[in-house]
C-alpha atoms as one frame of an Amber mdcrd trajectory, in Angstrom:
protein
  59.669 -26.018  31.161  60.989 -24.269  28.057  62.739 -21.713  30.260  64.358
 -24.468  32.320  65.551 -26.289  29.206  66.940 -23.079  27.780  68.855 -22.300
  30.976  70.199 -25.839  31.060  71.337 -25.566  27.444  73.039 -22.239  28.105
  74.796 -23.615  31.163  76.055 -26.600  29.179  77.224 -24.377  26.353  79.226
 -22.069  28.608  80.722 -24.964  30.524  82.483 -25.868  27.286  83.616 -22.334
  26.401  87.222 -21.217  27.013  86.134 -18.184  29.030  88.580 -16.920  31.605
  87.109 -17.706  34.994  87.209 -14.837  37.470  87.359 -15.536  41.194  84.891
 -13.921  43.564  87.317 -10.982  44.000  88.267 -10.630  40.326  86.475  -8.440
  37.821  85.759 -10.260  34.556  86.189  -8.044  31.498  85.410  -9.020  27.919
  87.492  -7.795  24.992  85.903  -8.264  21.564  87.877  -7.171  18.505  87.073
  -7.304  14.808  89.770  -9.929  14.148  92.693 -11.484  16.014  95.090 -11.171
  13.070  95.304  -7.401  12.538  98.328  -6.163  14.561  96.211  -3.232  15.787
  93.886  -5.582  17.633  96.759  -7.760  18.828  98.173  -4.666  20.520  94.775
  -3.927  22.072  94.728  -7.391  23.591  98.233  -6.908  24.994  97.223  -3.617
  26.572  94.039  -5.005  28.094  95.728  -8.066  29.558  98.668  -6.129  30.987
  96.412  -3.595  32.705  94.048  -6.317  33.954  96.985  -8.222  35.478  98.158
  -5.052  37.194  94.697  -4.409  38.647  93.877  -8.001  39.589  91.151  -8.336
  36.959  90.638 -11.020  34.309  90.206 -10.542  30.548  88.414 -12.949  28.217
  89.130 -12.147  24.571  87.035 -12.850  21.491  87.361 -11.839  17.839  85.521
 -12.130  14.571  86.757 -14.566  11.961  87.111 -11.612   9.586  86.511  -7.862
   9.614  82.727  -7.582   9.396  81.888 -10.839  11.179  79.000  -9.451  13.215
  77.539 -12.830  14.158  80.669 -13.818  16.070  80.627 -10.535  17.958  76.963
 -10.977  18.886  77.715 -14.460  20.232  80.701 -13.151  22.170  78.599 -10.477
  23.889  75.973 -13.042  24.836  78.686 -15.383  26.153  80.199 -12.679  28.313
  76.887 -11.540  29.768  76.067 -15.127  30.725  79.525 -15.553  32.283  79.004
 -12.553  34.560  81.315 -10.013  32.932  81.268  -6.595  34.596  82.257  -4.843
  31.402  82.775  -5.399  27.686  85.321  -3.571  25.532  84.457  -3.900  21.853
  85.552  -2.693  18.432  82.177  -3.132  16.713  82.241  -4.701  13.258  78.849
  -3.161  12.467  77.996  -0.257  14.796  74.313  -0.355  13.873  73.621  -4.098
  13.701  75.159  -4.691  17.127  72.978  -2.094  18.878  70.216  -4.516  20.046
  72.591  -7.015  21.693  74.543  -4.172  23.302  71.309  -2.808  24.744  70.547
  -6.202  26.240  73.998  -6.328  27.790  73.625  -2.876  29.301  70.152  -3.734
  30.577  71.797  -6.660  32.378  74.125  -4.233  34.167  77.199  -4.721  31.973
  79.294  -1.636  31.191  79.907  -1.508  27.411  82.772   0.580  26.053  83.487
   0.966  22.342  87.170   1.015  21.411  88.391   2.750  18.243  85.093   2.411
  16.315  82.141   4.356  17.756  78.655   2.926  17.671  76.036   4.655  15.566
  74.875   6.630  17.453  77.686   6.766  20.009  75.130   6.609  22.841  74.549
   2.906  22.068  77.555   2.251  24.341  78.192   3.653  27.803  81.413   5.256
  26.567  83.867   5.304  23.667  87.654   5.405  23.883  88.985   6.194  20.435
  91.145   8.143  18.082  89.512  11.209  16.586  89.303   9.356  13.277  88.112
  12.385  11.332  91.137  14.329  12.542  93.398  11.375  11.688  92.119  11.447
   8.119  92.226  15.227   7.956  95.883  15.302   8.940  96.993  12.969   6.142
  94.782  14.886   3.697  96.403  18.186   4.673  99.848  16.631   4.392  99.119
  15.175   0.936  97.768  18.486  -0.350 100.839  20.366   0.873 103.157  17.661
  -0.460 101.669  17.901  -3.955 101.642  21.701  -3.869 100.369  23.206  -7.113
  99.868  19.701  -8.510  97.104  19.042  -5.949  94.571  20.603  -8.317  95.310
  17.862 -10.853  95.619  14.952  -8.434  94.311  11.509  -9.384  93.078  10.003
  -6.132  92.283   6.373  -5.321  90.295   5.797  -2.122  90.805   2.389  -0.505
  88.086   2.079   2.120  87.129  -0.663   4.547  83.751  -1.702   3.128  80.585
  -0.347   1.542  78.651  -0.403   4.833  79.504   3.186   5.872  80.943   2.009
   9.193  81.664   4.981  11.458  85.454   4.673  11.519  85.569   4.075   7.759
  83.501   7.157   7.003  85.318   9.394   9.489  88.777   8.623   8.093  87.703
   8.863   4.453  85.782  12.104   4.908  88.532  13.556   7.073  91.114  12.843
   4.364  88.988  14.453   1.663  88.269  17.472   3.843  91.961  17.885   4.622
  92.748  17.714   0.912  90.116  20.365   0.174  87.464  18.222  -1.498  83.743
  18.789  -0.906  82.434  15.661   0.816  78.743  16.360   0.094  77.082  14.277
   2.823  79.775  13.885   5.507  78.036  10.828   6.970  78.568   8.562   3.968
  81.358   7.614   1.569  81.278   7.548  -2.229  78.875  10.423  -2.959  81.561
  12.951  -3.939  81.689  14.286  -7.498  85.161  15.874  -7.536  86.846  14.961
 -10.821  90.126  14.256  -9.047  88.683  11.128  -7.430  89.339   8.088  -9.621
  87.106   5.915  -7.460  86.619   3.956  -4.242  87.233   0.280  -3.617  87.056
  -1.873  -0.494  89.853  -3.708   1.298  88.318  -5.283   4.441  91.342  -3.705
   6.113  93.700  -6.433   4.874  96.882  -6.477   2.807  95.327  -8.751   0.210
  92.279  -6.504   0.057  94.492  -3.462  -0.447  96.367  -5.118  -3.276  93.175
  -6.204  -5.024  91.502  -2.800  -4.606  94.571  -1.011  -5.950  94.686  -3.292
  -8.978  91.030  -2.533  -9.691  91.492   1.225  -9.503  94.666   1.145 -11.608
  92.685  -0.629 -14.307  90.121   2.123 -14.088  92.741   4.884 -14.288  96.471
   4.072 -14.574  97.346   7.714 -13.845  96.573   7.465 -10.114  99.166   9.443
  -8.148  97.668   9.638  -4.639  96.269   6.731  -2.637  94.330   6.973   0.623
  93.994   3.736   2.586  91.836   2.906   5.612  94.797   1.315   7.422  98.405
   0.247   7.019  97.853  -3.398   6.006  95.756  -2.068   3.104  98.528   0.428
   2.338 101.104  -2.372   2.171  98.897  -4.248  -0.287  98.385  -1.150  -2.406
 102.134  -0.648  -2.581 102.654  -4.206  -3.840 100.113  -3.618  -6.608 101.843
  -0.389  -7.596 105.246  -2.073  -7.495 103.992  -4.808  -9.814 103.373  -2.198
 -12.534 106.451  -0.077 -11.811 104.531   2.793 -10.191 105.758   2.489  -6.594
 108.076   5.524  -6.818 105.666   8.027  -8.355 102.528   7.457  -6.269 101.998
   8.835  -2.756 100.305   6.546  -0.228  98.798   7.884   2.992  97.177   5.876
   5.755  95.996   5.658   9.353  97.258   3.344  12.122 100.775   4.166  13.259
 101.654   0.570  14.052 105.321  -0.346  14.250 105.231  -2.152  10.848 103.550
   0.929   9.368 106.180   3.237  10.838 108.817   0.971   9.294 107.035   1.446
   5.973 107.181   5.213   6.405 110.933   4.924   6.938 111.209   2.679   3.854
 109.234   5.121   1.694 106.299   2.732   1.200 103.925   5.095   3.038 104.359
   8.844   2.702 102.546   9.729   5.919 100.381   7.941   8.467  98.299   9.062
  11.430  99.376   7.207  14.562  96.770   5.839  16.949  97.287   4.413  20.426
  95.313   1.149  20.766  97.219  -0.074  23.802  96.154   3.118  25.585  92.532
   2.633  24.475  92.386  -0.872  25.903  94.252   0.004  29.101  91.909   2.891
  29.827  88.953   0.646  29.072  90.087  -1.934  31.621  90.630   0.781  34.225
  87.127   2.121  33.571  85.497  -1.292  34.020  87.372  -1.957  37.258  86.319
   1.447  38.586  82.724   0.802  37.551  82.761  -2.554  39.348  83.959  -0.826
  42.525  81.969   2.391  42.525  79.318   2.220  39.816  80.838   5.322  38.205
  80.895   5.306  34.406  83.637   6.955  32.338  83.096  10.323  30.708  84.158
  11.957  27.455  86.697  14.540  26.366  85.125  18.011  26.731  83.389  19.027
  23.518  83.381  15.497  22.102  81.088  12.482  22.322  84.019  10.176  23.163
  87.251  10.055  25.136  89.956  11.123  22.689  93.049   8.917  23.044  95.135
  11.076  20.703  96.572  10.990  17.186  99.928  12.030  15.706 101.158  12.406
  12.131 104.256  10.362  11.250 106.277  11.224   8.140 109.877  11.680   7.065
 108.821  14.395   4.621 107.443  17.220   6.801 105.432  20.026   5.219 104.703
  23.556   6.358 101.557  24.003   8.395 101.134  20.352   9.440 102.743  19.223
  12.698 104.461  15.846  12.451 107.039  13.491  13.933 109.652  11.434  12.087
 109.602   7.669  11.697 112.532   7.486  14.117 110.472   9.312  16.712 107.451
   7.179  15.852 109.342   3.960  16.538 109.668   4.985  20.139 105.924   5.196
  20.685 104.227   3.127  17.990 101.018   1.733  19.368 101.739   2.679  22.941
């Protein structure tokens, strides 16, 4: 009786949900992003929907209310499994906390692909399509070190991370940046354990412009001599710049970031960001949709780039101030491929 009531309740709940309804021939694919406001995830949605339309599939999109909203992502996975989705593409807000619900989805025969942010461990999902986030951080670290030259040994570095939860993408970018700059990262699997005197401190941004501004203000109070700022993404970089501008420091502090979105490339051209590592979220989502459609037809799951635990969708350094030893493209070149 309890089972019957539960099934009835679930059926009633999903009857009211705005899930895209796939026909008998269509493949239903779920896309779950961290938020629906970050332009990075907006571009993912565009890529998924365009590819699904081309292949005759259907995408139902969900997002957290904020970066870190794990509960909403759990509910979205459960919704999609109940609706008969063949595959789920997800940028996990908490790669560890989501593991149990992902396992249940996979046990139900749903293909689960992580986009951008790997699960911890990566084997929680069937596959991962992502930027090599460590390399993305390493590239901006190498650029910053070369840009500062002899002054790199006296740098005053502010690290504007995503959160304190040691989320995979957050750690990879942060540790990549420090490695590229030549700083010992101690335990490479966590942030904030370094003891290099050049690091002023870490603060969290939740990946937002407001978070970047607030974090930058906090670290400037701690040490007004900051001259190099690493940010988890370009919205945080824009916020950091506003905080620096408010105290007249915008022209003597270097900001580096990761994203490569069109607004971020514009900020490279404007001198707001010194260098950024460009990702390709539209490509991630498009490949994910293709993989789910193929899985629905043949049962074949996607593989990984040789030598890596994920399929590497590429990364490129964008700057208008090139340095020796670090390959890069200009902002003008970046505008032609931002978030493709």
